[in-house]
MARGU-93367 format. One record per residue: x, y, z of N, C-alpha, C in turn; residue in one letter. Coordinates in pm, whole numbers, plus 50000, padded with zeros to 5 digits. Layout:
BEGIN
XYZXYZXYZa ...
//
This chain:
BEGIN
737407223278109736727239778118737747252478240m 737327263078180738017274778247737977278678415s 737227270878453736997266978601738117256578643l 738427248878608739107236178607740667239278602d 741077249078511742077263678421742477269778577y 741867280178581741437288978673741497285778911a 741307272678941741577266879006743187258978963s 743207258078944745127258978933745917261078908a 745187276278892746687287478851746737288779064l 748147291979008749407297179166747807309179239s 748017305179384747377319879485748227336879402e 746447342579391747657355079331745787364479387y 746677374279467745277376579492745057388179408e 745707395979302745057405779271744597401779072n 743207391879011743297394878900742187401378857k 742237413978891742067424678751739997428778814g 740427434478813738197440978783736847432378783v 736587424678782735727413778805734427418478777c 733207418178753731907416878681731837432778657g 732107441578598731797448678551730797449278458i 729587460778475728447457078355728477455778229p 727867454278132727637455178025726857457977953e 727067468277825726567473477739726507469577618v 725127476077603724757472477484724257482077405r 725217485477261724387495777209723117493377167d 722047501977142720417504477070721057497076916p 720127489476854720207486776682720737499076593d 720187509776603720917518176517722027519776460y 722937522376623724057521776681724737513876617i 723967502676644725057483976634725227489076493f 724127492376411724037494076268725077501076159e 725767508376257726037523176196727327516776257q 727957517376344729167508276384730007497576280k 728877485776264728857478476217729147478876022v 728807491276021729117497875851730777500575852s 730437512575930731797518975965732957506375956v 733037493976045733717486376074733917477075961l 732947474875918733037467975726734287471875676t 733637489575646734157496675594736317498775594d 736257503575784737407498875775738517488775730l 737377475175751738377463175720738707458975517l 737837473075453737537465675328739207474575285r 738747489775331740317497375315742027494975422h 741317485675518743077483075595743927479975463s 744917481475518746667471875391747017466675463s 746547463475604747147452175729746117449175855y 745107440075892744697440175999745287429276082t 744557433876137745557418976291743727418976440v 743887405076432742897409176579743397396676704v 743197406276796743447404676967742377395977036h 742487384777061740607377077091741247373477234t 739857377977316740147376577448738767363577468g 738687359977603737897345877665736617348777601a 736327365877623735007369777512734287363177400g 735667354777358735067350377185733847338377262l 734887331577351734217314577403732767313177425s 732977324777486731547318277554730217314577519t 730917323077358729207311177323729247299277260a 731087295277268730857276977305731047274077413a 730607279077537729527273277640731307274077737g 732347277777739733177285477800733157294777817i 733167300278021732567313378059733837320078090p 734077329578051735177343778076735357347778259d 736437355278242736507351078359735997365078445f 735307374978420735167389478492734217393078404r 733847388278349732497390678291731187395278433g 730277399578437728797392278553729067376378543p 729107366378483729057352578553730297348178463n 731547365678555733257353278551732577348378569g 734257335878615735107323078732734937335978853v 735647343778856736757353778942736027359278948w 734237363378898733547375378922732387365979036t 732287348978998731797343479083732447340779207l 733707338479149734507334779285734267345679437e 734227358379421734647369879507732947363779602k 732037363779522730487363279536730307341579690q 731567338079615731957317679667730797316679626g 730697315879464729287309579401730517310879255k 730367292879185730677286179094730227294178932k 730517291978853729317292078744728527287778675p 727407287978704726157274678697725947263278564a 727117268078434727037256678341728777263178324f 729647255478309730717254178249731217238978142s 731467243377998731587237177934732777231977885k 733877215077972734847215077938735727216877852p 736937215577800737247223277691737507211977580f 737607200677602736757189477550735777190677456t 734727194477475733527190077420733257201577394e 733777214477362733827231277291733527230377144a 732647236877118733097235676991732957252176952r 734237252076786734437264876815733247270976747p 732847286076757731327290876816731957299476682s 730587304776659730797310876514731327324176427v 731977335476575732737342076550734017338176491g 734907326176615736407317276572735757311876459h 734537304976347734497305776234734537315076192m 733777326976193734257341876130735827344776042a 736277342176185737427349576152738717338276058l 738167322376106738867316576003738457322275786v 737197328675807736407326375683737317342975638a 737577350475728737747366675704739217364975658l 739867358675713740587356975694741637349075549e 740787333975555741057329675362740847345475231r 739417353975320739297358475216740027374475244a 740817375275264741847385075318741547395075345g 740567397475440740617406775540741337406075646y 741447400775692742517397675849743867391275827i 744617396275867745767390675830746697385275937n 745887382876066747337379876204746407379776330f 745867373576396745367368776533746407366276627v 746497375576757746837376176886745807371876942i 745907358177025744787352877122746077357777273t 744307354577411745167351777549744767342377601q 743667332377442742687321877493743367307977482n 743067298477630743697290977614742747279577523i 741947277277517741267268677427741237258477370d 741687265777219742947258377165741817258577076g 740417268477076739357270876931739887279576840l 740767281976875741837290676730741877279876657h 742987271376675743447261876611742937247976616l 741967246776661740957236776625740107237176555r 739587250876504739037260476427739457256976320s 740687258776232741107259676139742047271476060g 742017277376192742497289376184744257285476108f 744977292876070746067280276027747517292576165p 747807289876190748387283376284749807293676251r 750327294676094751417306676096751247321076087n 749707320176142749167333876122748017337176220r 749017326276357748477325576493749497327476593l 749137341676685750517338976776749247333876936s 750207324377026748967318877114749897325277288i 749217333277305750487340777409749767332977576l 749237327677582748987322577732748737305177671h 749377301577631749857285377603747787275277581g 748007268577531746857260977443746667244677516d 746047249577526745257229677629745597214777567v 745367221177449745867208777390747267208077293f 748017219277361749347214877320750527212977447m 751167210377382752617203677445753837205077384e 754987210877440756177213077325757607202077458k 758087199277377758847190677469760497204877441c 760767193977547761347203677676763237203777636g 763787197977553765177194877535765267200577360s 764077199577296764127198677151763737206077028c 762477209777150761417221277141760087218477070g 759997211077007758887205276917757627203376947a 756667205976917755447211476911754317196076909v 753697191776954752657182477013751327189576993y 750487187376876749297188276924748277174276960i 747157177477030745757167377102745277166776996r 744207159276933743507153276927741987160277005s 741817151777082740097151377170740267147977291t 741667147077350742447149377518742697163277533k 742947170777654743637181477717744917176777778m 745347187077841747177184677868746847180978032v 747157169378098747207167778216747957181178278p 748027190278342748957197578349748467215978374t 748487225878415749127237478416750087241678492f 750837254278415751677252978474753167252978408g 753037244878278754287242578206755477229878258l 754287221278307754857207178455754937196578319k 755927188378357755867177878262754137166778272p 754147159878156753087157578185752207139278160t 754227137678176754527122678134754947118378015g 754597123377905754527119877809756307126077787a 756757116777608757517120177582757807124577430r 759177131877393758947134077269759187125277135c 759197122377088758757111276983759667113276834t 759677127276815760227132276753762017124676651k 762467120776624763567112876569764867125076553m 765997121876656767127128976743767947125476562k 768197110176582769057103476482767947093076397t 768277087976275767547073276242767377065376276r 768157064176435767467044476501767067052376650v 767447069376682766397072176747765637080476778r 764677081876876763987095276952764457103277037p 764307114677009764807130377162763987124277233c 763587119777337763197112077449762707125177476g 762927132377481762647142677590761247140977663g 761327154577802759947151577879759177164877811k 757577163977775756937172177756756647176777828l 756387193477801755607198077851754077208977863r 753517210077955751877215777901752237232577837d 752067234877786752257246977761751197255377768s 750367256477885749917263978002750237268678039v 750177283478083750787296278185750527296178326l 750407296578371750347304478560750527316078588d 750447319278647750827339778717752797339878723w 752997353278606754627355878655755397347878569e 754527336778441755287328778353755767331078266d 756867338778244757077344378050756387342777992e 755977348877876755317346677754755667340977603l 755357329977545756777322477485756847327877366p 757387319377328758757326177222758777313977113e 758807316476983758907329476958757837337476909p 756117333276945754747339976950755377351476989d 755407353777122755327370677180756037372177111y 757207375277033758287386176937757277380576781a 756687371476745755787376976598754427380376666i 753987382376740753007387476777753347407376777a 754107407676880755197424676865755157429976723v 755927419376627756037423076463754807427976415k 753767416476454752547418976365752587435876436e 752057431476538750977442276592751387458976493a 752737459876527753177471176525752947472376302r 752937460876239752797466576105751427465376124r 749947463276175748767468476160748217482376136a 748167485376087746237498976034745347494776111n 745017484176132743427486076211743697475176313l 743537479276424743947464676507742247464776545q 741527448776598740527448976647740137439276765l 740307447176823739737442977005739157429176994c 738547418477061737357408777085737377405177168i 736437413477286736277395977364736997402377464g 738147413277458738877411577594738357423377636t 739497423377779738837437477926740617437877922s 741447436677823742907438877769743137445077933l 743517438878012743467441478144744627431878198q 745657426078160746157414378137747327422378036i 749157419578075750097430378059750887416378017h 751677421877914751827427177813750747426377703p 749477414977681748667416777563747697423377548a 748297433177640746957448777642747717451977587a 748977452077582749817463377577749757468377368d 749767453877360749797454777162748697456977074l 747407463777082746687471277035746777483776954p 747927489476990747907502077098749517509977048f 750417498576982752067496976958751987504976836t 751077504276715751657509576639750337521576607s 750197531076685749177545176687750187551576767k 750267565176684751177574576685751577581376842q 752807580476875752617584777031752667569777115g 752947560977101752637545677145753597544977230a 753657540277361754527539177464754997522477419a 756467530177438756607517077416756597500477484p 756457490977426756137481877569757137473677572l 757017474077700758167466977860759257460077812p 759637452377854760857442577861761277429177864s 760287433077987759457415578070758657408877990s 758517399277953757587392077834756877378978007r 756867385178063756157377778227754677382278211k 753967374378221752467377278206752257384778336r 751807397178390751517402178445750487405478490r 750397405778674748597414678751748257420178654h 746577419578640746207435878573747017446278654p 745997457978602746297470978630744977467878779d 744757477478819744427482279025742457488678971d 742147485978935741297498278859740687495578702q 740157499478672740117507478496738847519178586v 738997529778545738487541078559737857543878431k 736107546678488735687543178322734577558178350l 735097566778217734217581278205732367578978175s 731967593878179730457592178172730177579178066d 730407579477948730177574377806730107560977900s 731107558977944731167543977980729727534978040d 728547542678118728257541178173727007537878120s 726277529378127725327517478082723777525578099p 723867539578112722707554378035723477554777947s 724297556077902724547564877766725207556677652h 724867557777563725617547477419726557556877392h 728107554577371728957563077327729207564777201s 729527572977078729827569676930731077573576906k 731657565576827732707565476759733897585276781p 734537580076837735657583976840735847591976713s 735847605376671736907609776571737907615676520t 738797615076643739957616176710740647611276679s 741647607476573743307604876553744357609876530t 744597622876545745137625976539745887620176370g 746727626276268747227618476205748117614576159s 747337601976297747617582976319747297578676181c 747077567976115746037565875964745457550676101p 746837547176253746007537276271745047534776357t 743777520876318742847526476361742727516676514r 741967519176608741567506676702739887506576710v 739547494076688737827489276744738617479976853v 737617484976924737157471777049735677462477044i 735527458877052734657442777027733807440477179v 733667445877266733197443677399731877442677444n 731177439477570730147440677667730697448077711l 731647447677792732037459477891733067464477883q 733117483377953733797493377915734847485877994p 736867487277921737447487777917739067499877959t 739047502578014740747516678034740807521177926k 740837509677817741757513177738740547521877590f 738637524577601737777529377528738197540777439d 738747549977567739147563277531740407566377422a 740547553177401742047558377274741817541677189r 740517542277170739607537077082739067543576988a 738907542976859738287549676740737407543876754d 736057532476813735247523876759735197514476886i 734517515976989733587505377167732457504377073c 732367490677006731047479576956730697479077076l 729677477677135728727468777304728397462777194r 728507446977122727297435377154728017423077136a 727437414377127727807400777127728607395176949e 729877391776966730747390176933730337385276788i 729137372876819729127366076690727967374476650d 727387379176719726047388876620727427396276525r 727527401276552728777415776508730277405476399v 729997399876394731447387876310729917384176209l 729167385776211728247376376149727717390976035t 727567400776086726627413576042728377416975981r 728727413775993730247420075916730207412875787v 731097395175841730927385175720729227391875629c 728427394875626727137394475502727727411875460q 728337412375554727837429275429729427427975357n 730467419175401731567416375315731277403775170l 730117401275233730437389975122730657375975144g 731507372575265731607361875314730837351775381v 730727337875268730347328575444731507321775545e 730527321075642730817318175750731017302075748i 732267291475712732127276275741731067271375863p 731017263775794730117246875956731047243775998i 730557243176119731917235676183731447216576202v 732207211276164732157196776164732137187576218e 731617182576208731087164076350731347153876299n 731887141176271732257133176262731127121076366e 730207117276354729277107976402729547113876506g 728777128076545728577133876660729737139676745g 730807139976667732937133276755732617153876652v 733327158776740733887170576678735647166776654f 735867168076533737787162476505738237176476471i 739117181476560739967196176488740667192276331p 740377201876246741527196176170742177217276115k 743327206676174744197218376205745017227076060i 745147236976089745647239975914747347245175957v 748367243875939749277249175937749627262675859l 749277265975770749397278975676748617278575653r 748767291175594747807300275496747647297875397s 746367297675346746487300175141747157314375115k 747307321275212748477333975176750207334675190h 750407323475221751737322975284752607324175135t 753957327175156755017331375055755617317675041t 756427310774945757577303474984758517309775037k 758207324875035759817328875177760207331975281s 758247327775289758067326975464758387312175568e 758607316675699759947303075788758727301775840r 758917293275843757907291775942758447275776103f 758247289176188758847289576295758927273776338p 757557269476344757657261176461757737242276434w 758177227276508758007216776473756787211776515i 755747210176426754737204776499754057186476452i 754327182476513753667169676540752647168276605l 751757158776529750377149876636751197142276776s 750257147276859750887138076995750947124976989h 751557115377050751827100577038750357091577115p 750337103377162748657093877283747277095577135e 747277102577032746267107676941746017095576884n 744437090076879743977080476766743467087876625k 743757097076682742907105776548743837113676428i 744647119676414745297130876349744437140976353s 745347152776385744297165076462744317175876314p 745587171476193745427176076103744497178675977f 744247191475879743217189075826744417178275682a 743967171775596744257167875551745317169175426s 745297181275430746937187075354747847183675367n 747897185975585748317191075617749627175175694e 750597178875706751657166575744752177166275850s 751667154575948752987154276117754287157676075n 754607162976029756067165976045755997186976071d 754737189776011754597202275982755357212275846g 755187202575764755487205675614754127203175568k 753567213175474752347211775430752727207775313k 751357194575253751947196975108752427200975002e 751947203774835752237210174789750887215974695e 750567227774717749067227874678749447244674561e 748197246974543748997261174460748857272774499d 749337284474525749837291674582749067307974518q 748997301674405748127310174324746807319474310t 746507313674440744637322374412745277335374536a 744127345374444743787352974492742577358874571v 742837365074680741617362474801740057375274705s 739347371574802738187379474777738427393874725k 739917399274883739007414074870740017420474770k 741107406974742741987418874601741147413474479d 740627407474478739127400874385738367411974383k 738297415974461736687428174473737237444574482d 739087444074544739177459774517740287463974444e 741207469774336741877471874266742937473974324p 744197469774353745397481674384745657493474368p 745257503474451745327517074401745617526374558t 746647541774502747277545774556746517556874684d 745217561274630744027569074692742687558674724n 743067549774854742707549074899741127552774923k 740627555575012739067565875077739397562875205p 738947584575230739227578875378737687579075442v 738197567975526736217563475643736337573675699i 734967581375715734857594375729734187581475898e 734017585776074733317577676157732577583176195l 731217583576230730057587976250730017596776380p 729367611676369729107618376423728927613376530q 
//
């Protein structure tokens, strides 16, 4: 659970601004903003989604800085009343909506700070996902770099420490590598993993729609990524270290609970749009085109309804959730390189991979000619309509 993870981290004085009051848009503002977000998704040529702990609260995992977050309550000498173990958490409606939107061609990539593993376990394709702070179901060999996925048990350690398991990838025809496996979960000041961070930077720079979901945008360098494709954006820092948050969040009058701000219409000549979906105001709200204050599941459900995209249901086998990990997106081209060697963990009794995925990281042959719903609904054109943001 997130409480165990938080307590396992090194002592760190500055954990960011905690306990900022939540704000909810009135229904008519909600509908207006969701309609604009839907249009932006329809007409975006490349959409990148940035996710934080707020996405997983609907799965029973507390966030860290919300009104009932782990660190908010810690400052009050309290603990969350309920925190579901990572091993019992199921992907939320929001997780499954992102899976559906990727399959339909409306989003191109997800960059996550979450360590709960729910993106991968929901079936979101690995080659369309950057995991910046680690995954409690993922280990990496310190010798050959092979990545191992656990099906039901989480890693026994945090902070890139040896887990006690050994690499079983064959180094020769007769001998396995035997290197020590380490957990992938970062501690404070640990460097973000490669190739995930480099891929995240590349993908963020491609986007003309950046969608931030459930993140307070306080941890760097992840918080800088949604704005890398904005006109006049500052260069990314050279350090890959997971740095402490800024000391305080400055809120404008429009961020107060008594005022419901409307989307900004000022983006200059830059075509890149930034949308923030978060119940708490963030320090980056003034740089966003839309700040949508509502529960994430509600937002993504309505977006999928507007787009005619069906959200898949999480399947349980005998009451037990078994992940169906997908390595490659249906939109993967033959020339795309897969930069990881991904294997089933030697302790697994059940494979974590979907039926058309093999444990050596090679996908079985499948038809790559499928056309996404977005492509069917929207013929190619060089004259896409201008999206009018509401006044």
